[in-house]
Every structure is written in structure tokens, then in C-alpha cells.
VMD Tcl script that draws the C-alpha trace (Angstrom):
set ca {
  {122.06 113.79 128.25}
  {124.58 114.53 124.91}
  {127.07 116.11 127.14}
  {127.08 112.78 129.91}
  {127.24 110.44 127.07}
  {130.22 112.55 125.86}
  {132.08 112.57 129.03}
  {131.36 108.60 129.14}
  {132.75 107.62 125.65}
  {135.67 109.62 126.61}
  {136.63 108.57 129.78}
  {135.90 104.96 128.78}
  {139.53 104.07 127.83}
  {139.29 100.40 127.65}
  {135.60 100.22 126.48}
  {133.66 98.96 129.25}
  {130.91 100.90 129.44}
  {130.63 100.70 125.68}
  {130.70 97.34 126.03}
  {128.01 97.22 128.45}
  {125.50 99.22 126.52}
  {126.45 97.16 122.72}
  {125.69 93.97 124.80}
  {122.06 95.56 125.84}
  {121.29 96.05 122.62}
  {121.97 93.12 120.58}
  {120.15 91.28 123.64}
  {117.35 93.81 123.21}
  {117.24 93.44 119.63}
  {117.73 89.64 119.55}
  {114.80 89.55 122.15}
  {112.43 91.70 119.84}
  {113.12 89.41 117.03}
  {112.49 86.12 119.05}
  {113.95 82.43 119.38}
  {111.60 81.50 116.61}
  {112.51 83.78 114.13}
  {115.82 83.89 115.22}
  {118.91 82.25 113.27}
  {122.63 82.49 112.45}
  {122.47 84.88 109.91}
  {120.06 87.05 111.53}
  {121.77 86.94 114.91}
  {125.46 87.79 112.67}
  {123.71 90.62 111.09}
  {122.26 92.27 114.36}
  {125.56 92.05 115.69}
  {127.77 93.32 112.88}
  {125.07 96.09 112.61}
  {124.90 97.10 116.31}
  {128.92 96.85 116.61}
  {129.17 99.12 113.54}
  {126.47 101.71 114.56}
  {128.62 101.66 117.89}
  {132.00 102.42 116.49}
  {130.46 105.33 114.65}
  {129.00 106.69 117.68}
  {132.36 106.38 119.61}
  {133.90 108.26 116.60}
  {131.59 111.00 117.14}
  {131.82 111.60 120.58}
  {135.55 111.37 120.30}
  {135.95 114.00 117.53}
  {133.89 116.13 119.15}
  {130.36 115.55 117.48}
  {130.68 117.92 114.55}
  {127.49 116.59 112.91}
  {124.51 117.52 114.89}
  {122.78 114.58 116.66}
  {119.25 115.06 114.16}
  {121.93 114.68 111.18}
  {123.73 111.24 112.61}
  {119.95 109.90 113.44}
  {119.21 110.56 109.77}
  {122.30 108.80 108.82}
  {121.75 105.81 111.11}
  {117.94 105.30 110.00}
  {119.08 105.57 106.23}
  {121.92 102.81 106.23}
  {119.54 100.58 108.01}
  {118.94 97.24 105.66}
}
mol new
graphics top color blue
foreach p $ca { graphics top sphere $p radius 0.5 }
foreach p [lrange $ca 0 end-1] q [lrange $ca 1 end] { graphics top cylinder $p $q radius 0.2 }
display resetview
């Protein structure tokens, strides 16, 4: 699965795949929080976090995945607000 995502991101020159995946993650996160609890600040924070998260994943994949997926997962987890 790791190689599949690496190839998808490497050949996704216009970021169509990654943008669609990013939008789906943001939509899921907002739905999970629920309309009652979602305000402009939370919506902003969700989009900011996921956009940064996807940027770092793409960078990691395009630079040859020097860190293990476990290390990247640890970094992502520890960066949660």
C-alpha cells in the first residue's frame, strides 16, 4: 500500500489526487465534529491542520520516505494540538 500511495503522489503533478483526498479528510473531520459544534475558528483549524499534514506527507513521499511510516505517524500524533 505504501508504494501505491508513493506512486500516486509522485505522478500527481497537478495535485488532483491529493487535493481530492485532502478535501475528503476535511469533510470527514467537519462531519465528525458535527454542525452544532463547528464554528469558523474550528473549521479554520481543521483546514489548516489537514493542509499541513498533507503537505508533509507529499514532501515525505517525494523525498523518498527516508523516515519510517511509524516515525512519521509519531510526528503527526505529537503535533496534534
